[in-house]
PDB file with SEQRES, HELIX, SHEET and CRYST1 records, atoms N, CA, C and O in Angstrom:
SEQRES   1 A   53  MET GLY GLU LEU LYS GLU LEU SER ARG GLN SER ASP ILE          
SEQRES   2 A   53  VAL GLU ALA ILE SER GLY LYS LYS ARG THR ASP HIS LYS          
SEQRES   3 A   53  LEU TYR TYR ALA LYS ASP LEU ILE ASP GLN LEU PRO GLU          
SEQRES   4 A   53  ASP SER ASP ILE LYS ARG ARG ILE ASN GLU ILE LEU LYS          
SEQRES   5 A   53  GLY                                                          
HELIX    1 AA1 LEU A    7  GLN A   10  1                                   4    
HELIX    2 AA2 ASP A   12  SER A   18  1                                   7    
HELIX    3 AA3 LYS A   31  GLN A   36  1                                   6    
HELIX    4 AA4 ASP A   42  LYS A   52  1                                  11    
CRYST1    1.000    1.000    1.000  90.00  90.00  90.00 P 1           1          
ATOM      1  N   MET A   1     209.688-120.536 328.699  1.00  0.00           N  
ATOM      2  CA  MET A   1     210.477-121.697 329.032  1.00  0.00           C  
ATOM      3  C   MET A   1     211.685-121.745 328.101  1.00  0.00           C  
ATOM      4  O   MET A   1     211.611-121.306 326.954  1.00  0.00           O  
ATOM      5  N   GLY A   2     212.798-122.281 328.604  1.00  0.00           N  
ATOM      6  CA  GLY A   2     214.004-122.339 327.809  1.00  0.00           C  
ATOM      7  C   GLY A   2     214.758-121.029 327.748  1.00  0.00           C  
ATOM      8  O   GLY A   2     215.719-120.902 326.988  1.00  0.00           O  
ATOM      9  N   GLU A   3     214.343-120.064 328.527  1.00  0.00           N  
ATOM     10  CA  GLU A   3     214.959-118.740 328.514  1.00  0.00           C  
ATOM     11  C   GLU A   3     215.913-118.622 329.702  1.00  0.00           C  
ATOM     12  O   GLU A   3     215.556-118.974 330.826  1.00  0.00           O  
ATOM     13  N   LEU A   4     217.122-118.126 329.452  1.00  0.00           N  
ATOM     14  CA  LEU A   4     218.088-117.927 330.522  1.00  0.00           C  
ATOM     15  C   LEU A   4     217.821-116.605 331.225  1.00  0.00           C  
ATOM     16  O   LEU A   4     217.585-115.578 330.588  1.00  0.00           O  
ATOM     17  N   LYS A   5     217.865-116.654 332.563  1.00  0.00           N  
ATOM     18  CA  LYS A   5     217.655-115.439 333.338  1.00  0.00           C  
ATOM     19  C   LYS A   5     218.704-115.378 334.438  1.00  0.00           C  
ATOM     20  O   LYS A   5     219.118-116.407 334.973  1.00  0.00           O  
ATOM     21  N   GLU A   6     219.128-114.172 334.769  1.00  0.00           N  
ATOM     22  CA  GLU A   6     220.097-113.956 335.828  1.00  0.00           C  
ATOM     23  C   GLU A   6     219.445-114.306 337.164  1.00  0.00           C  
ATOM     24  O   GLU A   6     218.397-113.760 337.506  1.00  0.00           O  
ATOM     25  N   LEU A   7     220.071-115.224 337.924  1.00  0.00           N  
ATOM     26  CA  LEU A   7     219.500-115.693 339.177  1.00  0.00           C  
ATOM     27  C   LEU A   7     219.288-114.560 340.181  1.00  0.00           C  
ATOM     28  O   LEU A   7     218.283-114.545 340.891  1.00  0.00           O  
ATOM     29  N   SER A   8     220.224-113.613 340.246  1.00  0.00           N  
ATOM     30  CA  SER A   8     220.090-112.524 341.210  1.00  0.00           C  
ATOM     31  C   SER A   8     218.913-111.610 340.882  1.00  0.00           C  
ATOM     32  O   SER A   8     218.444-110.864 341.742  1.00  0.00           O  
ATOM     33  N   ARG A   9     218.439-111.666 339.648  1.00  0.00           N  
ATOM     34  CA  ARG A   9     217.269-110.869 339.277  1.00  0.00           C  
ATOM     35  C   ARG A   9     215.976-111.624 339.557  1.00  0.00           C  
ATOM     36  O   ARG A   9     214.904-111.021 339.591  1.00  0.00           O  
ATOM     37  N   GLN A  10     216.065-112.925 339.756  1.00  0.00           N  
ATOM     38  CA  GLN A  10     214.879-113.735 339.979  1.00  0.00           C  
ATOM     39  C   GLN A  10     214.664-114.065 341.458  1.00  0.00           C  
ATOM     40  O   GLN A  10     213.553-114.416 341.855  1.00  0.00           O  
ATOM     41  N   SER A  11     215.697-113.959 342.262  1.00  0.00           N  
ATOM     42  CA  SER A  11     215.618-114.344 343.664  1.00  0.00           C  
ATOM     43  C   SER A  11     216.052-113.189 344.567  1.00  0.00           C  
ATOM     44  O   SER A  11     217.174-112.692 344.470  1.00  0.00           O  
ATOM     45  N   ASP A  12     215.147-112.776 345.438  1.00  0.00           N  
ATOM     46  CA  ASP A  12     215.478-111.710 346.383  1.00  0.00           C  
ATOM     47  C   ASP A  12     216.590-112.157 347.330  1.00  0.00           C  
ATOM     48  O   ASP A  12     217.424-111.348 347.735  1.00  0.00           O  
ATOM     49  N   ILE A  13     216.601-113.433 347.681  1.00  0.00           N  
ATOM     50  CA  ILE A  13     217.629-113.959 348.595  1.00  0.00           C  
ATOM     51  C   ILE A  13     219.001-113.886 347.944  1.00  0.00           C  
ATOM     52  O   ILE A  13     219.950-113.390 348.552  1.00  0.00           O  
ATOM     53  N   VAL A  14     219.115-114.375 346.718  1.00  0.00           N  
ATOM     54  CA  VAL A  14     220.403-114.344 346.013  1.00  0.00           C  
ATOM     55  C   VAL A  14     220.832-112.901 345.784  1.00  0.00           C  
ATOM     56  O   VAL A  14     222.012-112.574 345.906  1.00  0.00           O  
ATOM     57  N   GLU A  15     219.901-112.064 345.462  1.00  0.00           N  
ATOM     58  CA  GLU A  15     220.217-110.642 345.255  1.00  0.00           C  
ATOM     59  C   GLU A  15     220.791-110.039 346.532  1.00  0.00           C  
ATOM     60  O   GLU A  15     221.778-109.305 346.484  1.00  0.00           O  
ATOM     61  N   ALA A  16     220.176-110.346 347.677  1.00  0.00           N  
ATOM     62  CA  ALA A  16     220.645-109.811 348.956  1.00  0.00           C  
ATOM     63  C   ALA A  16     222.042-110.323 349.283  1.00  0.00           C  
ATOM     64  O   ALA A  16     222.886-109.564 349.760  1.00  0.00           O  
ATOM     65  N   ILE A  17     222.287-111.592 349.034  1.00  0.00           N  
ATOM     66  CA  ILE A  17     223.592-112.197 349.319  1.00  0.00           C  
ATOM     67  C   ILE A  17     224.665-111.626 348.396  1.00  0.00           C  
ATOM     68  O   ILE A  17     225.792-111.384 348.828  1.00  0.00           O  
ATOM     69  N   SER A  18     224.324-111.414 347.147  1.00  0.00           N  
ATOM     70  CA  SER A  18     225.307-110.959 346.167  1.00  0.00           C  
ATOM     71  C   SER A  18     225.707-109.500 346.387  1.00  0.00           C  
ATOM     72  O   SER A  18     226.744-109.060 345.893  1.00  0.00           O  
ATOM     73  N   GLY A  19     224.898-108.758 347.117  1.00  0.00           N  
ATOM     74  CA  GLY A  19     225.203-107.356 347.393  1.00  0.00           C  
ATOM     75  C   GLY A  19     224.863-106.427 346.247  1.00  0.00           C  
ATOM     76  O   GLY A  19     225.159-105.234 346.305  1.00  0.00           O  
ATOM     77  N   LYS A  20     224.245-106.962 345.202  1.00  0.00           N  
ATOM     78  CA  LYS A  20     223.857-106.106 344.082  1.00  0.00           C  
ATOM     79  C   LYS A  20     222.683-105.240 344.492  1.00  0.00           C  
ATOM     80  O   LYS A  20     221.737-105.702 345.130  1.00  0.00           O  
ATOM     81  N   LYS A  21     222.762-104.008 344.125  1.00  0.00           N  
ATOM     82  CA  LYS A  21     221.669-103.081 344.434  1.00  0.00           C  
ATOM     83  C   LYS A  21     220.904-102.792 343.152  1.00  0.00           C  
ATOM     84  O   LYS A  21     221.490-102.467 342.120  1.00  0.00           O  
ATOM     85  N   ARG A  22     219.595-102.916 343.236  1.00  0.00           N  
ATOM     86  CA  ARG A  22     218.721-102.568 342.116  1.00  0.00           C  
ATOM     87  C   ARG A  22     217.706-101.569 342.621  1.00  0.00           C  
ATOM     88  O   ARG A  22     217.222-101.661 343.749  1.00  0.00           O  
ATOM     89  N   THR A  23     217.402-100.642 341.793  1.00  0.00           N  
ATOM     90  CA  THR A  23     216.351 -99.700 342.160  1.00  0.00           C  
ATOM     91  C   THR A  23     215.219 -99.834 341.155  1.00  0.00           C  
ATOM     92  O   THR A  23     215.423-100.105 339.972  1.00  0.00           O  
ATOM     93  N   ASP A  24     214.065 -99.641 341.658  1.00  0.00           N  
ATOM     94  CA  ASP A  24     212.871 -99.713 340.828  1.00  0.00           C  
ATOM     95  C   ASP A  24     212.193 -98.354 340.905  1.00  0.00           C  
ATOM     96  O   ASP A  24     211.642 -97.983 341.940  1.00  0.00           O  
ATOM     97  N   HIS A  25     212.237 -97.621 339.807  1.00  0.00           N  
ATOM     98  CA  HIS A  25     211.644 -96.292 339.784  1.00  0.00           C  
ATOM     99  C   HIS A  25     210.215 -96.387 339.280  1.00  0.00           C  
ATOM    100  O   HIS A  25     209.926 -97.065 338.295  1.00  0.00           O  
ATOM    101  N   LYS A  26     209.343 -95.703 339.969  1.00  0.00           N  
ATOM    102  CA  LYS A  26     207.950 -95.703 339.561  1.00  0.00           C  
ATOM    103  C   LYS A  26     207.518 -94.267 339.296  1.00  0.00           C  
ATOM    104  O   LYS A  26     207.950 -93.334 339.974  1.00  0.00           O  
ATOM    105  N   LEU A  27     206.677 -94.114 338.320  1.00  0.00           N  
ATOM    106  CA  LEU A  27     206.151 -92.807 337.975  1.00  0.00           C  
ATOM    107  C   LEU A  27     204.634 -92.937 337.921  1.00  0.00           C  
ATOM    108  O   LEU A  27     204.105 -93.793 337.213  1.00  0.00           O  
ATOM    109  N   TYR A  28     203.952 -92.105 338.655  1.00  0.00           N  
ATOM    110  CA  TYR A  28     202.500 -92.185 338.731  1.00  0.00           C  
ATOM    111  C   TYR A  28     201.872 -90.991 338.032  1.00  0.00           C  
ATOM    112  O   TYR A  28     202.316 -89.852 338.180  1.00  0.00           O  
ATOM    113  N   TYR A  29     200.835 -91.280 337.273  1.00  0.00           N  
ATOM    114  CA  TYR A  29     200.062 -90.238 336.600  1.00  0.00           C  
ATOM    115  C   TYR A  29     198.624 -90.332 337.087  1.00  0.00           C  
ATOM    116  O   TYR A  29     198.063 -91.422 337.202  1.00  0.00           O  
ATOM    117  N   ALA A  30     198.050 -89.204 337.365  1.00  0.00           N  
ATOM    118  CA  ALA A  30     196.638 -89.185 337.745  1.00  0.00           C  
ATOM    119  C   ALA A  30     195.801 -89.441 336.491  1.00  0.00           C  
ATOM    120  O   ALA A  30     195.936 -88.737 335.490  1.00  0.00           O  
ATOM    121  N   LYS A  31     194.934 -90.454 336.556  1.00  0.00           N  
ATOM    122  CA  LYS A  31     194.145 -90.839 335.393  1.00  0.00           C  
ATOM    123  C   LYS A  31     193.283 -89.694 334.879  1.00  0.00           C  
ATOM    124  O   LYS A  31     193.132 -89.527 333.669  1.00  0.00           O  
ATOM    125  N   ASP A  32     192.716 -88.905 335.788  1.00  0.00           N  
ATOM    126  CA  ASP A  32     191.860 -87.808 335.337  1.00  0.00           C  
ATOM    127  C   ASP A  32     192.651 -86.770 334.536  1.00  0.00           C  
ATOM    128  O   ASP A  32     192.104 -86.148 333.625  1.00  0.00           O  
ATOM    129  N   LEU A  33     193.935 -86.578 334.868  1.00  0.00           N  
ATOM    130  CA  LEU A  33     194.756 -85.643 334.103  1.00  0.00           C  
ATOM    131  C   LEU A  33     195.100 -86.215 332.728  1.00  0.00           C  
ATOM    132  O   LEU A  33     195.131 -85.485 331.738  1.00  0.00           O  
ATOM    133  N   ILE A  34     195.356 -87.511 332.673  1.00  0.00           N  
ATOM    134  CA  ILE A  34     195.622 -88.155 331.378  1.00  0.00           C  
ATOM    135  C   ILE A  34     194.381 -88.079 330.508  1.00  0.00           C  
ATOM    136  O   ILE A  34     194.470 -87.794 329.313  1.00  0.00           O  
ATOM    137  N   ASP A  35     193.218 -88.335 331.105  1.00  0.00           N  
ATOM    138  CA  ASP A  35     191.961 -88.302 330.350  1.00  0.00           C  
ATOM    139  C   ASP A  35     191.662 -86.919 329.776  1.00  0.00           C  
ATOM    140  O   ASP A  35     190.961 -86.803 328.771  1.00  0.00           O  
ATOM    141  N   GLN A  36     192.184 -85.880 330.405  1.00  0.00           N  
ATOM    142  CA  GLN A  36     191.944 -84.511 329.931  1.00  0.00           C  
ATOM    143  C   GLN A  36     192.786 -84.150 328.704  1.00  0.00           C  
ATOM    144  O   GLN A  36     192.496 -83.165 328.025  1.00  0.00           O  
ATOM    145  N   LEU A  37     193.813 -84.931 328.419  1.00  0.00           N  
ATOM    146  CA  LEU A  37     194.651 -84.660 327.247  1.00  0.00           C  
ATOM    147  C   LEU A  37     193.851 -84.939 325.982  1.00  0.00           C  
ATOM    148  O   LEU A  37     192.987 -85.816 325.982  1.00  0.00           O  
ATOM    149  N   PRO A  38     194.123 -84.211 324.909  1.00  0.00           N  
ATOM    150  CA  PRO A  38     193.411 -84.453 323.647  1.00  0.00           C  
ATOM    151  C   PRO A  38     193.639 -85.896 323.164  1.00  0.00           C  
ATOM    152  O   PRO A  38     194.729 -86.447 323.317  1.00  0.00           O  
ATOM    153  N   GLU A  39     192.612 -86.481 322.591  1.00  0.00           N  
ATOM    154  CA  GLU A  39     192.672 -87.882 322.137  1.00  0.00           C  
ATOM    155  C   GLU A  39     193.803 -88.125 321.136  1.00  0.00           C  
ATOM    156  O   GLU A  39     194.393 -89.205 321.126  1.00  0.00           O  
ATOM    157  N   ASP A  40     194.108 -87.143 320.302  1.00  0.00           N  
ATOM    158  CA  ASP A  40     195.151 -87.315 319.289  1.00  0.00           C  
ATOM    159  C   ASP A  40     196.535 -86.885 319.791  1.00  0.00           C  
ATOM    160  O   ASP A  40     197.468 -86.739 319.002  1.00  0.00           O  
ATOM    161  N   SER A  41     196.658 -86.687 321.090  1.00  0.00           N  
ATOM    162  CA  SER A  41     197.914 -86.228 321.684  1.00  0.00           C  
ATOM    163  C   SER A  41     198.957 -87.343 321.690  1.00  0.00           C  
ATOM    164  O   SER A  41     198.685 -88.452 322.150  1.00  0.00           O  
ATOM    165  N   ASP A  42     200.157 -87.045 321.174  1.00  0.00           N  
ATOM    166  CA  ASP A  42     201.262 -88.009 321.208  1.00  0.00           C  
ATOM    167  C   ASP A  42     201.660 -88.325 322.650  1.00  0.00           C  
ATOM    168  O   ASP A  42     202.038 -89.452 322.969  1.00  0.00           O  
ATOM    169  N   ILE A  43     201.569 -87.321 323.506  1.00  0.00           N  
ATOM    170  CA  ILE A  43     201.925 -87.530 324.913  1.00  0.00           C  
ATOM    171  C   ILE A  43     200.958 -88.518 325.551  1.00  0.00           C  
ATOM    172  O   ILE A  43     201.383 -89.424 326.268  1.00  0.00           O  
ATOM    173  N   LYS A  44     199.671 -88.353 325.299  1.00  0.00           N  
ATOM    174  CA  LYS A  44     198.669 -89.263 325.858  1.00  0.00           C  
ATOM    175  C   LYS A  44     198.887 -90.682 325.341  1.00  0.00           C  
ATOM    176  O   LYS A  44     198.805 -91.645 326.104  1.00  0.00           O  
ATOM    177  N   ARG A  45     199.163 -90.808 324.057  1.00  0.00           N  
ATOM    178  CA  ARG A  45     199.416 -92.123 323.471  1.00  0.00           C  
ATOM    179  C   ARG A  45     200.624 -92.768 324.106  1.00  0.00           C  
ATOM    180  O   ARG A  45     200.580 -93.950 324.448  1.00  0.00           O  
ATOM    181  N   ARG A  46     201.707 -92.021 324.272  1.00  0.00           N  
ATOM    182  CA  ARG A  46     202.941 -92.559 324.839  1.00  0.00           C  
ATOM    183  C   ARG A  46     202.763 -92.961 326.309  1.00  0.00           C  
ATOM    184  O   ARG A  46     203.233 -94.019 326.728  1.00  0.00           O  
ATOM    185  N   ILE A  47     202.093 -92.122 327.074  1.00  0.00           N  
ATOM    186  CA  ILE A  47     201.843 -92.449 328.483  1.00  0.00           C  
ATOM    187  C   ILE A  47     201.046 -93.752 328.571  1.00  0.00           C  
ATOM    188  O   ILE A  47     201.368 -94.630 329.372  1.00  0.00           O  
ATOM    189  N   ASN A  48     200.019 -93.871 327.752  1.00  0.00           N  
ATOM    190  CA  ASN A  48     199.202 -95.094 327.779  1.00  0.00           C  
ATOM    191  C   ASN A  48     200.014 -96.323 327.355  1.00  0.00           C  
ATOM    192  O   ASN A  48     199.818 -97.406 327.908  1.00  0.00           O  
ATOM    193  N   GLU A  49     200.912 -96.175 326.394  1.00  0.00           N  
ATOM    194  CA  GLU A  49     201.771 -97.292 325.989  1.00  0.00           C  
ATOM    195  C   GLU A  49     202.651 -97.746 327.159  1.00  0.00           C  
ATOM    196  O   GLU A  49     202.791 -98.941 327.420  1.00  0.00           O  
ATOM    197  N   ILE A  50     203.235 -96.778 327.851  1.00  0.00           N  
ATOM    198  CA  ILE A  50     204.106 -97.094 328.985  1.00  0.00           C  
ATOM    199  C   ILE A  50     203.319 -97.754 330.094  1.00  0.00           C  
ATOM    200  O   ILE A  50     203.770 -98.745 330.667  1.00  0.00           O  
ATOM    201  N   LEU A  51     202.148 -97.219 330.408  1.00  0.00           N  
ATOM    202  CA  LEU A  51     201.358 -97.755 331.504  1.00  0.00           C  
ATOM    203  C   LEU A  51     200.840 -99.166 331.214  1.00  0.00           C  
ATOM    204  O   LEU A  51     200.690 -99.976 332.130  1.00  0.00           O  
ATOM    205  N   LYS A  52     200.570 -99.454 329.957  1.00  0.00           N  
ATOM    206  CA  LYS A  52     200.070-100.785 329.593  1.00  0.00           C  
ATOM    207  C   LYS A  52     201.192-101.799 329.464  1.00  0.00           C  
ATOM    208  O   LYS A  52     200.952-103.004 329.393  1.00  0.00           O  
ATOM    209  N   GLY A  53     202.430-101.296 329.435  1.00  0.00           N  
ATOM    210  CA  GLY A  53     203.589-102.191 329.371  1.00  0.00           C  
ATOM    211  C   GLY A  53     203.755-102.749 328.049  1.00  0.00           C  
ATOM    212  O   GLY A  53     204.683-103.524 327.818  1.00  0.00           O  
TER     213      GLY A  53                                                      
END                                                                             
């Protein structure tokens, strides 16, 4: 609360009217492949950080 946000980012209608284009890129990892990485792997740690947000 009390935080300013861009209206076109909060409303699909305003975004459509404004003509701004946004893309949302998604990257999917197979959990079984992540689980196969070594526990002390920096890559595994980083992937998990990204996935948990």
